[in-house]
C-alpha positions as CSV (number, residue, x, y, z in Angstrom):
1,M,0.1,0.0,0.0
2,V,1.4,3.5,-1.1
3,Q,1.0,5.8,1.7
4,A,1.2,9.5,0.9
5,T,3.2,11.9,3.4
6,E,3.0,15.6,4.0
7,H,5.9,16.2,1.6
8,H,4.8,16.1,-1.9
9,Y,7.5,14.2,-3.3
10,I,7.9,11.5,-0.7
11,V,5.9,8.4,0.0
12,K,5.8,5.2,1.8
13,N,5.2,1.9,-0.2
14,D,5.0,-1.2,1.9
15,D,6.1,-3.3,-1.1
16,I,9.3,-1.2,-1.4
17,L,12.0,-1.2,1.2
18,G,9.5,-1.8,3.7
19,G,7.8,1.1,3.8
20,E,10.7,3.3,4.3
21,P,10.3,7.0,2.7
22,I,11.1,7.2,-0.8
23,I,11.1,9.3,-3.8
24,K,7.4,8.9,-5.2
25,G,7.7,7.1,-8.7
26,T,11.0,5.5,-7.8
27,R,12.6,3.0,-5.6
28,T,15.2,6.0,-4.1
29,P,15.2,6.0,-0.5
30,V,15.2,9.4,1.1
31,R,18.2,8.2,3.0
32,A,20.3,7.9,-0.4
33,I,19.9,11.6,-0.9
34,V,20.5,12.3,2.7
35,E,23.8,10.3,2.8
36,T,24.9,11.9,-0.5
37,W,24.3,15.4,0.8
38,R,26.1,14.8,4.0
39,L,29.2,13.6,2.1
40,G,29.2,17.1,1.0
41,V,27.6,16.8,-2.6
42,A,25.6,19.7,-3.3
43,P,21.7,19.2,-4.1
44,E,22.5,20.3,-7.8
45,E,25.0,17.8,-8.2
46,I,23.0,15.0,-6.7
47,T,21.0,15.2,-9.7
48,L,24.2,14.2,-12.0
49,G,24.9,10.9,-10.1
50,M,20.8,10.2,-9.9
51,P,19.7,11.5,-13.2
52,H,16.3,10.0,-12.9
53,L,15.5,12.5,-10.0
54,T,14.8,16.2,-10.6
55,L,16.3,19.1,-8.4
56,A,13.1,19.7,-6.7
57,Q,12.6,15.9,-5.8
58,V,16.2,16.3,-4.0
59,F,15.0,19.2,-2.0
60,G,11.7,17.3,-1.0
61,A,14.0,14.7,0.3
62,L,16.0,16.9,2.2
63,S,12.9,18.8,3.3
64,Y,11.2,15.5,4.6
65,Y,14.7,14.7,6.3
66,S,14.7,18.2,8.0
67,D,11.2,17.5,9.5
68,H,12.1,13.5,10.0
69,Q,15.8,13.5,11.1
70,S,15.4,10.8,13.9
71,E,13.4,8.4,11.3
72,I,15.9,8.8,8.4
73,N,18.8,8.6,10.8
74,A,17.6,5.2,12.1
75,Y,17.3,4.0,8.8
76,M,20.7,4.9,7.8
77,E,22.0,3.2,10.8
78,R,20.0,0.0,10.0
79,N,21.7,0.0,6.4
80,R,25.3,1.2,7.5
81,I,28.3,-1.1,6.5
82,P,30.0,-1.9,9.5
83,D,33.4,-0.5,9.5
84,E,35.3,-3.9,9.9
85,L,33.5,-5.1,6.8
86,L,34.7,-1.7,5.0
87,D,38.4,-2.5,5.9
88,S,38.2,-6.2,5.1
89,H,39.6,-5.8,1.8
90,K,43.1,-4.6,3.8
91,L,43.5,-8.1,5.0
92,L,44.0,-9.6,1.9
């Protein structure tokens, strides 16, 4: 079931990522936009790496994050790759 949010570009769909907030019409989670932005990538540049998104959708995701930081931070933490796995290639 698709659930609208108070943010025009953001929906939750139980069939996509278990209901995690996504950009409407895509499978792109809000957390992907936020994580990219937190790496220092400007919103205008995010659309270069994710050309299926408009700048309005990117700003919509950042607006949603501003209003729901604890929710999105929890999704980011759940999907974080543990440091020991990131460094495992150094052991080879």
